[in-house]
C-alpha beads as a LAMMPS data file, in Angstrom:
LAMMPS data file: protein, C-alpha beads

378 atoms
377 bonds

1 atom types
1 bond types

-500.0 500.0 xlo xhi
-500.0 500.0 ylo yhi
-500.0 500.0 zlo zhi

Masses

1 110.0

Atoms # bond

1 1 1 -280.258 77.280 68.953
2 1 1 -278.884 77.146 65.320
3 1 1 -279.211 73.651 63.190
4 1 1 -278.554 75.103 60.072
5 1 1 -275.237 73.913 58.869
6 1 1 -272.818 77.406 58.589
7 1 1 -270.415 77.977 55.324
8 1 1 -267.642 76.459 56.573
9 1 1 -269.258 72.995 57.327
10 1 1 -271.403 73.143 54.398
11 1 1 -268.000 73.518 52.859
12 1 1 -266.401 70.679 55.148
13 1 1 -269.175 67.907 53.895
14 1 1 -268.447 68.711 50.121
15 1 1 -264.669 67.606 51.128
16 1 1 -265.826 65.293 52.818
17 1 1 -267.939 63.610 50.106
18 1 1 -265.212 64.058 47.447
19 1 1 -262.842 62.125 50.340
20 1 1 -265.470 59.004 50.734
21 1 1 -266.260 58.823 47.133
22 1 1 -262.668 58.378 45.924
23 1 1 -261.815 56.144 49.132
24 1 1 -265.485 54.471 49.675
25 1 1 -266.569 53.321 46.377
26 1 1 -269.746 50.991 46.158
27 1 1 -267.697 48.668 45.158
28 1 1 -265.697 48.520 48.308
29 1 1 -269.041 48.502 50.252
30 1 1 -269.971 45.102 48.359
31 1 1 -266.366 43.576 48.632
32 1 1 -266.587 44.512 52.855
33 1 1 -269.873 41.990 52.380
34 1 1 -267.295 38.463 51.629
35 1 1 -265.589 35.958 53.201
36 1 1 -262.755 36.992 53.737
37 1 1 -262.653 40.768 53.377
38 1 1 -260.185 43.052 54.879
39 1 1 -262.176 44.990 57.274
40 1 1 -259.413 46.947 58.516
41 1 1 -259.468 49.122 55.114
42 1 1 -256.273 50.653 55.332
43 1 1 -256.536 52.789 52.195
44 1 1 -259.930 54.867 53.863
45 1 1 -258.633 54.608 56.987
46 1 1 -255.582 56.195 56.204
47 1 1 -257.466 59.027 53.974
48 1 1 -259.557 59.715 56.905
49 1 1 -256.654 59.941 59.573
50 1 1 -255.074 62.628 57.314
51 1 1 -258.731 64.707 57.443
52 1 1 -258.185 64.460 61.282
53 1 1 -261.782 63.167 61.295
54 1 1 -260.804 60.497 63.974
55 1 1 -259.735 62.950 66.745
56 1 1 -262.498 65.569 65.050
57 1 1 -264.310 65.855 68.261
58 1 1 -261.066 65.456 70.561
59 1 1 -259.476 68.530 72.274
60 1 1 -255.737 69.484 70.646
61 1 1 -254.812 68.605 74.160
62 1 1 -255.366 64.862 73.685
63 1 1 -254.201 64.479 70.215
64 1 1 -257.790 65.234 68.516
65 1 1 -258.496 68.262 65.996
66 1 1 -259.954 70.566 68.405
67 1 1 -263.207 69.984 66.393
68 1 1 -267.138 70.123 68.208
69 1 1 -269.706 67.432 68.239
70 1 1 -271.295 69.531 65.904
71 1 1 -268.587 69.171 63.168
72 1 1 -268.801 65.704 63.969
73 1 1 -272.710 65.351 63.108
74 1 1 -271.691 66.382 59.402
75 1 1 -269.099 63.306 59.076
76 1 1 -271.903 61.165 60.837
77 1 1 -274.262 62.434 57.665
78 1 1 -271.494 61.791 54.507
79 1 1 -270.534 58.515 56.293
80 1 1 -274.443 57.318 56.122
81 1 1 -274.668 58.710 52.330
82 1 1 -271.191 56.857 51.667
83 1 1 -271.669 53.510 53.068
84 1 1 -268.702 54.125 55.652
85 1 1 -267.907 51.356 57.431
86 1 1 -269.212 51.245 60.672
87 1 1 -266.292 50.296 62.576
88 1 1 -264.948 53.824 61.269
89 1 1 -267.869 55.695 64.070
90 1 1 -267.064 52.582 65.848
91 1 1 -264.052 53.836 66.616
92 1 1 -264.959 57.415 67.104
93 1 1 -267.658 56.365 69.669
94 1 1 -265.399 54.966 71.856
95 1 1 -263.228 57.701 71.637
96 1 1 -265.865 60.469 72.398
97 1 1 -266.770 57.822 75.051
98 1 1 -263.693 57.981 77.050
99 1 1 -263.388 61.781 76.385
100 1 1 -266.857 62.438 77.631
101 1 1 -266.537 60.165 80.624
102 1 1 -262.625 60.117 81.521
103 1 1 -260.395 61.084 83.950
104 1 1 -257.833 63.542 82.945
105 1 1 -255.394 60.277 83.496
106 1 1 -257.495 58.461 81.349
107 1 1 -258.186 60.412 78.463
108 1 1 -254.180 61.535 78.653
109 1 1 -253.761 57.329 78.489
110 1 1 -256.055 56.787 75.344
111 1 1 -257.169 59.422 73.646
112 1 1 -254.283 60.264 71.393
113 1 1 -253.884 56.781 70.128
114 1 1 -257.894 56.932 69.570
115 1 1 -257.769 60.674 67.765
116 1 1 -254.630 59.716 65.623
117 1 1 -255.773 56.233 64.318
118 1 1 -253.003 54.331 65.660
119 1 1 -255.515 52.456 67.964
120 1 1 -258.771 51.532 66.710
121 1 1 -261.436 51.083 69.442
122 1 1 -265.520 50.469 69.936
123 1 1 -267.522 50.540 72.912
124 1 1 -269.980 47.953 75.187
125 1 1 -271.348 50.876 77.424
126 1 1 -275.201 50.349 76.709
127 1 1 -277.620 47.758 74.996
128 1 1 -277.894 47.644 71.539
129 1 1 -281.541 46.760 72.037
130 1 1 -281.978 49.822 74.553
131 1 1 -279.678 52.650 74.532
132 1 1 -281.372 53.655 77.839
133 1 1 -279.630 50.413 79.274
134 1 1 -276.685 51.115 80.575
135 1 1 -275.847 48.946 83.723
136 1 1 -272.579 47.748 84.279
137 1 1 -271.973 44.948 81.778
138 1 1 -268.970 43.435 83.875
139 1 1 -267.976 42.864 87.789
140 1 1 -264.708 44.287 88.888
141 1 1 -263.009 42.856 91.714
142 1 1 -259.910 44.914 93.120
143 1 1 -256.270 42.508 93.393
144 1 1 -253.888 44.708 94.682
145 1 1 -253.557 47.901 92.238
146 1 1 -255.721 46.216 89.276
147 1 1 -258.565 44.974 88.750
148 1 1 -260.002 41.312 87.752
149 1 1 -262.821 41.511 84.671
150 1 1 -265.559 39.233 84.572
151 1 1 -268.924 39.165 82.735
152 1 1 -270.187 39.521 79.132
153 1 1 -270.954 42.338 76.981
154 1 1 -273.646 41.533 73.886
155 1 1 -273.976 42.592 70.631
156 1 1 -270.590 45.039 70.665
157 1 1 -270.307 46.546 67.255
158 1 1 -267.186 45.974 65.308
159 1 1 -265.338 43.779 67.896
160 1 1 -263.310 42.127 65.549
161 1 1 -261.381 44.577 64.074
162 1 1 -260.953 46.754 67.620
163 1 1 -257.982 46.854 69.268
164 1 1 -259.426 48.559 72.485
165 1 1 -262.726 47.667 73.795
166 1 1 -264.232 50.563 76.633
167 1 1 -266.192 49.052 78.683
168 1 1 -268.177 49.476 82.314
169 1 1 -267.984 47.372 85.200
170 1 1 -269.511 47.453 89.211
171 1 1 -267.213 47.796 91.256
172 1 1 -268.137 48.042 95.200
173 1 1 -271.152 50.224 94.735
174 1 1 -269.897 51.919 91.835
175 1 1 -269.547 52.437 88.189
176 1 1 -266.232 52.170 86.654
177 1 1 -265.389 52.397 82.769
178 1 1 -262.017 50.818 81.342
179 1 1 -260.345 50.300 78.059
180 1 1 -259.480 46.535 77.750
181 1 1 -257.041 45.365 74.987
182 1 1 -259.006 43.095 72.736
183 1 1 -256.251 40.494 72.751
184 1 1 -255.700 40.509 76.456
185 1 1 -255.596 36.717 78.177
186 1 1 -258.921 36.023 79.172
187 1 1 -261.233 38.026 76.492
188 1 1 -263.034 36.006 74.076
189 1 1 -264.888 36.887 71.228
190 1 1 -267.826 35.173 69.276
191 1 1 -269.211 36.524 66.010
192 1 1 -272.734 36.881 66.066
193 1 1 -274.858 36.274 62.473
194 1 1 -275.882 40.186 61.260
195 1 1 -277.927 41.674 58.656
196 1 1 -276.713 44.025 55.761
197 1 1 -273.224 42.696 55.778
198 1 1 -272.860 44.917 59.781
199 1 1 -270.621 42.878 62.195
200 1 1 -270.634 42.573 65.911
201 1 1 -270.003 40.146 68.404
202 1 1 -270.376 38.726 72.007
203 1 1 -267.441 39.374 74.078
204 1 1 -266.579 37.123 77.014
205 1 1 -264.377 38.098 79.943
206 1 1 -262.641 35.526 82.012
207 1 1 -261.185 36.933 84.911
208 1 1 -259.375 39.602 82.787
209 1 1 -256.786 41.556 84.878
210 1 1 -256.450 44.842 84.007
211 1 1 -254.101 47.884 85.559
212 1 1 -254.645 51.125 86.729
213 1 1 -253.879 52.374 83.041
214 1 1 -256.833 50.758 81.744
215 1 1 -259.053 52.854 84.107
216 1 1 -260.434 55.325 82.064
217 1 1 -262.884 56.895 84.858
218 1 1 -265.673 56.502 87.733
219 1 1 -268.906 57.734 85.769
220 1 1 -272.317 58.179 87.030
221 1 1 -276.194 56.371 84.957
222 1 1 -276.752 59.745 83.873
223 1 1 -272.973 60.578 82.216
224 1 1 -273.610 56.851 80.590
225 1 1 -276.682 57.725 79.199
226 1 1 -275.631 60.870 77.568
227 1 1 -272.444 59.157 76.136
228 1 1 -274.669 56.496 74.564
229 1 1 -277.073 59.456 73.215
230 1 1 -274.438 60.813 71.861
231 1 1 -273.852 57.728 69.648
232 1 1 -277.843 57.779 68.909
233 1 1 -277.936 60.954 68.202
234 1 1 -275.258 60.383 65.679
235 1 1 -276.194 57.219 64.229
236 1 1 -280.200 59.003 63.605
237 1 1 -277.774 61.690 61.439
238 1 1 -276.104 58.559 60.143
239 1 1 -279.399 57.269 58.609
240 1 1 -280.239 60.897 57.411
241 1 1 -277.231 60.826 54.959
242 1 1 -278.330 56.903 53.969
243 1 1 -281.903 58.685 53.303
244 1 1 -280.177 61.613 51.273
245 1 1 -278.160 59.216 48.983
246 1 1 -282.092 57.218 48.247
247 1 1 -283.464 60.179 47.117
248 1 1 -280.896 61.045 44.954
249 1 1 -280.440 58.399 43.172
250 1 1 -284.388 58.042 43.347
251 1 1 -284.694 61.040 41.762
252 1 1 -282.162 60.366 39.323
253 1 1 -283.915 56.957 38.047
254 1 1 -287.234 58.169 37.851
255 1 1 -285.476 60.731 35.371
256 1 1 -284.372 57.870 33.367
257 1 1 -286.865 55.357 33.535
258 1 1 -289.523 56.090 30.953
259 1 1 -293.420 54.548 31.007
260 1 1 -295.632 55.406 28.428
261 1 1 -293.231 57.289 26.413
262 1 1 -292.290 59.942 28.771
263 1 1 -290.103 60.089 32.085
264 1 1 -292.102 58.838 35.448
265 1 1 -290.464 61.845 36.805
266 1 1 -293.132 63.744 35.419
267 1 1 -296.086 61.503 36.540
268 1 1 -297.935 63.436 39.583
269 1 1 -297.851 60.372 41.706
270 1 1 -294.200 59.546 41.476
271 1 1 -293.732 63.382 42.721
272 1 1 -295.584 63.213 45.566
273 1 1 -293.790 59.943 46.688
274 1 1 -290.706 62.182 46.313
275 1 1 -291.941 64.770 47.784
276 1 1 -292.825 63.281 50.640
277 1 1 -289.297 61.687 50.884
278 1 1 -288.315 64.738 51.223
279 1 1 -290.583 65.877 54.388
280 1 1 -290.026 63.110 56.267
281 1 1 -285.833 63.188 55.463
282 1 1 -286.292 67.012 56.566
283 1 1 -287.577 66.704 59.896
284 1 1 -285.541 64.064 61.028
285 1 1 -282.268 66.049 60.014
286 1 1 -283.989 68.766 62.017
287 1 1 -284.193 66.461 65.120
288 1 1 -281.004 64.764 65.289
289 1 1 -279.272 68.516 64.580
290 1 1 -281.113 69.380 67.220
291 1 1 -280.369 66.141 69.771
292 1 1 -276.411 66.677 68.845
293 1 1 -276.709 70.890 69.499
294 1 1 -277.795 70.187 72.953
295 1 1 -275.761 67.063 73.622
296 1 1 -273.117 69.213 72.622
297 1 1 -273.615 71.978 74.879
298 1 1 -273.607 69.624 78.346
299 1 1 -277.519 68.511 78.535
300 1 1 -277.958 64.679 78.482
301 1 1 -280.841 65.919 75.859
302 1 1 -282.606 61.978 76.213
303 1 1 -285.773 64.159 75.067
304 1 1 -284.202 65.409 71.799
305 1 1 -282.770 62.217 70.938
306 1 1 -285.978 60.442 71.464
307 1 1 -287.249 62.729 68.917
308 1 1 -284.371 62.184 67.010
309 1 1 -284.528 58.572 66.663
310 1 1 -288.073 58.698 66.492
311 1 1 -287.997 61.075 63.006
312 1 1 -285.032 59.346 61.540
313 1 1 -286.225 55.592 62.025
314 1 1 -289.730 56.415 60.486
315 1 1 -287.949 58.448 57.623
316 1 1 -285.849 55.862 56.310
317 1 1 -288.066 52.913 56.303
318 1 1 -290.538 55.260 54.272
319 1 1 -287.857 56.649 52.101
320 1 1 -286.443 53.659 51.114
321 1 1 -289.393 51.659 50.768
322 1 1 -290.378 54.435 48.220
323 1 1 -287.693 54.588 46.644
324 1 1 -287.774 50.556 46.127
325 1 1 -291.439 51.196 44.465
326 1 1 -290.419 54.285 42.123
327 1 1 -287.226 51.606 41.087
328 1 1 -289.673 48.448 40.438
329 1 1 -289.074 45.347 40.220
330 1 1 -285.326 46.086 39.961
331 1 1 -284.731 48.038 43.323
332 1 1 -285.036 44.073 44.842
333 1 1 -282.108 42.866 42.699
334 1 1 -279.340 42.408 44.913
335 1 1 -277.213 43.453 41.299
336 1 1 -278.503 46.978 41.786
337 1 1 -276.816 49.075 44.062
338 1 1 -280.412 50.264 46.145
339 1 1 -280.580 47.410 49.516
340 1 1 -277.212 48.122 50.147
341 1 1 -278.520 51.377 51.744
342 1 1 -281.824 49.509 52.549
343 1 1 -279.701 47.035 54.810
344 1 1 -278.111 49.693 56.380
345 1 1 -281.205 51.978 56.635
346 1 1 -282.848 48.657 59.218
347 1 1 -279.855 48.044 60.795
348 1 1 -279.341 51.392 62.334
349 1 1 -282.449 52.109 62.635
350 1 1 -283.093 49.543 65.978
351 1 1 -279.662 49.543 66.579
352 1 1 -280.003 51.014 70.580
353 1 1 -283.474 51.117 69.969
354 1 1 -285.936 51.780 67.214
355 1 1 -288.838 54.361 67.125
356 1 1 -291.281 52.201 69.499
357 1 1 -288.172 51.838 71.926
358 1 1 -287.138 55.676 71.494
359 1 1 -291.127 56.718 72.801
360 1 1 -290.346 55.232 76.108
361 1 1 -287.434 57.685 76.368
362 1 1 -289.665 60.181 75.921
363 1 1 -291.950 59.131 78.501
364 1 1 -289.241 58.937 80.505
365 1 1 -288.134 62.704 79.792
366 1 1 -291.481 64.015 80.563
367 1 1 -291.883 62.225 84.022
368 1 1 -288.350 63.524 84.479
369 1 1 -288.951 67.376 83.843
370 1 1 -292.463 66.887 85.390
371 1 1 -291.194 65.777 88.959
372 1 1 -288.156 68.428 88.702
373 1 1 -291.237 71.014 88.497
374 1 1 -292.796 69.535 91.218
375 1 1 -295.624 68.023 89.495
376 1 1 -297.723 64.957 90.507
377 1 1 -296.089 61.444 88.498
378 1 1 -298.433 60.177 85.992

Bonds

1 1 1 2
2 1 2 3
3 1 3 4
4 1 4 5
5 1 5 6
6 1 6 7
7 1 7 8
8 1 8 9
9 1 9 10
10 1 10 11
11 1 11 12
12 1 12 13
13 1 13 14
14 1 14 15
15 1 15 16
16 1 16 17
17 1 17 18
18 1 18 19
19 1 19 20
20 1 20 21
21 1 21 22
22 1 22 23
23 1 23 24
24 1 24 25
25 1 25 26
26 1 26 27
27 1 27 28
28 1 28 29
29 1 29 30
30 1 30 31
31 1 31 32
32 1 32 33
33 1 33 34
34 1 34 35
35 1 35 36
36 1 36 37
37 1 37 38
38 1 38 39
39 1 39 40
40 1 40 41
41 1 41 42
42 1 42 43
43 1 43 44
44 1 44 45
45 1 45 46
46 1 46 47
47 1 47 48
48 1 48 49
49 1 49 50
50 1 50 51
51 1 51 52
52 1 52 53
53 1 53 54
54 1 54 55
55 1 55 56
56 1 56 57
57 1 57 58
58 1 58 59
59 1 59 60
60 1 60 61
61 1 61 62
62 1 62 63
63 1 63 64
64 1 64 65
65 1 65 66
66 1 66 67
67 1 67 68
68 1 68 69
69 1 69 70
70 1 70 71
71 1 71 72
72 1 72 73
73 1 73 74
74 1 74 75
75 1 75 76
76 1 76 77
77 1 77 78
78 1 78 79
79 1 79 80
80 1 80 81
81 1 81 82
82 1 82 83
83 1 83 84
84 1 84 85
85 1 85 86
86 1 86 87
87 1 87 88
88 1 88 89
89 1 89 90
90 1 90 91
91 1 91 92
92 1 92 93
93 1 93 94
94 1 94 95
95 1 95 96
96 1 96 97
97 1 97 98
98 1 98 99
99 1 99 100
100 1 100 101
101 1 101 102
102 1 102 103
103 1 103 104
104 1 104 105
105 1 105 106
106 1 106 107
107 1 107 108
108 1 108 109
109 1 109 110
110 1 110 111
111 1 111 112
112 1 112 113
113 1 113 114
114 1 114 115
115 1 115 116
116 1 116 117
117 1 117 118
118 1 118 119
119 1 119 120
120 1 120 121
121 1 121 122
122 1 122 123
123 1 123 124
124 1 124 125
125 1 125 126
126 1 126 127
127 1 127 128
128 1 128 129
129 1 129 130
130 1 130 131
131 1 131 132
132 1 132 133
133 1 133 134
134 1 134 135
135 1 135 136
136 1 136 137
137 1 137 138
138 1 138 139
139 1 139 140
140 1 140 141
141 1 141 142
142 1 142 143
143 1 143 144
144 1 144 145
145 1 145 146
146 1 146 147
147 1 147 148
148 1 148 149
149 1 149 150
150 1 150 151
151 1 151 152
152 1 152 153
153 1 153 154
154 1 154 155
155 1 155 156
156 1 156 157
157 1 157 158
158 1 158 159
159 1 159 160
160 1 160 161
161 1 161 162
162 1 162 163
163 1 163 164
164 1 164 165
165 1 165 166
166 1 166 167
167 1 167 168
168 1 168 169
169 1 169 170
170 1 170 171
171 1 171 172
172 1 172 173
173 1 173 174
174 1 174 175
175 1 175 176
176 1 176 177
177 1 177 178
178 1 178 179
179 1 179 180
180 1 180 181
181 1 181 182
182 1 182 183
183 1 183 184
184 1 184 185
185 1 185 186
186 1 186 187
187 1 187 188
188 1 188 189
189 1 189 190
190 1 190 191
191 1 191 192
192 1 192 193
193 1 193 194
194 1 194 195
195 1 195 196
196 1 196 197
197 1 197 198
198 1 198 199
199 1 199 200
200 1 200 201
201 1 201 202
202 1 202 203
203 1 203 204
204 1 204 205
205 1 205 206
206 1 206 207
207 1 207 208
208 1 208 209
209 1 209 210
210 1 210 211
211 1 211 212
212 1 212 213
213 1 213 214
214 1 214 215
215 1 215 216
216 1 216 217
217 1 217 218
218 1 218 219
219 1 219 220
220 1 220 221
221 1 221 222
222 1 222 223
223 1 223 224
224 1 224 225
225 1 225 226
226 1 226 227
227 1 227 228
228 1 228 229
229 1 229 230
230 1 230 231
231 1 231 232
232 1 232 233
233 1 233 234
234 1 234 235
235 1 235 236
236 1 236 237
237 1 237 238
238 1 238 239
239 1 239 240
240 1 240 241
241 1 241 242
242 1 242 243
243 1 243 244
244 1 244 245
245 1 245 246
246 1 246 247
247 1 247 248
248 1 248 249
249 1 249 250
250 1 250 251
251 1 251 252
252 1 252 253
253 1 253 254
254 1 254 255
255 1 255 256
256 1 256 257
257 1 257 258
258 1 258 259
259 1 259 260
260 1 260 261
261 1 261 262
262 1 262 263
263 1 263 264
264 1 264 265
265 1 265 266
266 1 266 267
267 1 267 268
268 1 268 269
269 1 269 270
270 1 270 271
271 1 271 272
272 1 272 273
273 1 273 274
274 1 274 275
275 1 275 276
276 1 276 277
277 1 277 278
278 1 278 279
279 1 279 280
280 1 280 281
281 1 281 282
282 1 282 283
283 1 283 284
284 1 284 285
285 1 285 286
286 1 286 287
287 1 287 288
288 1 288 289
289 1 289 290
290 1 290 291
291 1 291 292
292 1 292 293
293 1 293 294
294 1 294 295
295 1 295 296
296 1 296 297
297 1 297 298
298 1 298 299
299 1 299 300
300 1 300 301
301 1 301 302
302 1 302 303
303 1 303 304
304 1 304 305
305 1 305 306
306 1 306 307
307 1 307 308
308 1 308 309
309 1 309 310
310 1 310 311
311 1 311 312
312 1 312 313
313 1 313 314
314 1 314 315
315 1 315 316
316 1 316 317
317 1 317 318
318 1 318 319
319 1 319 320
320 1 320 321
321 1 321 322
322 1 322 323
323 1 323 324
324 1 324 325
325 1 325 326
326 1 326 327
327 1 327 328
328 1 328 329
329 1 329 330
330 1 330 331
331 1 331 332
332 1 332 333
333 1 333 334
334 1 334 335
335 1 335 336
336 1 336 337
337 1 337 338
338 1 338 339
339 1 339 340
340 1 340 341
341 1 341 342
342 1 342 343
343 1 343 344
344 1 344 345
345 1 345 346
346 1 346 347
347 1 347 348
348 1 348 349
349 1 349 350
350 1 350 351
351 1 351 352
352 1 352 353
353 1 353 354
354 1 354 355
355 1 355 356
356 1 356 357
357 1 357 358
358 1 358 359
359 1 359 360
360 1 360 361
361 1 361 362
362 1 362 363
363 1 363 364
364 1 364 365
365 1 365 366
366 1 366 367
367 1 367 368
368 1 368 369
369 1 369 370
370 1 370 371
371 1 371 372
372 1 372 373
373 1 373 374
374 1 374 375
375 1 375 376
376 1 376 377
377 1 377 378
């Protein structure tokens, strides 16, 4: 297993960092939290389209860039570092879900639009509280050559700017995945109050009629879990990017802030805190890259994903708390920028399940390994 970035990936990260610095500056991030802000961020969206990011891990035969999940991991880290709007990641995850779960017909129908940026998407395939919960959100009743969808999807991220919602539905003992037009008759979206500028909604499907073109494919619980793990692993790398940005800002600040006639960076206590921040981040980075590595090679990787989330959640919490301590009282003033990364860390470390929830996935993976090895269940 190789989790150290290659020279090409480091160069790609550098180019993404420059792009996001230009198109996603902190004033834009702040503005997106204001009422009436244009959350579709057209300039940023156009720049990411031109860079091939939206279809980065999608095959060229489906209109993508032909990259890998390992390449997408580079973007996930830089997205967290730059506080790139989560609507970007939500659309990328919708494309990944269709790529992993779809039939050839379903992929040809939906991936070109998502990969090119002509269509924006989001997913409702797992619980926002626990990504291990992948039971179907809706019921699909066959009507001639069509389906009628009924049910409610909770906490659908960035549903307010999505054109398509990828959602699962139970149908005659099977689980089907559909790509549903967010503006279709019978689809209603109710915004939810969320922290840190994040946007999510309850989406209700009341007798929504969809045709064969909306069917992505028939799936298993294992396939859905792999898709959920992909999102959690990439989300953990987003937290790594957040942590790196916070460390960089904190180190710069400790060099500028003086006490007793010298910068606080010269004090051993401050140096120890920064060292602890670096150690926690390094562990989270390696764990998240390991999860992405195995998922990219066809494994469900629940164990690796659990470890990644546990490390990333713990690291993002400790790093942001230590950063606020080193910034002193000004770190808690919203006129400064540190709180923007703190809010991203707080929500990102719980979306799909926090460290405590991820620990239960680790136990689940252990039990599965024991049963496959013929050992008695604990």
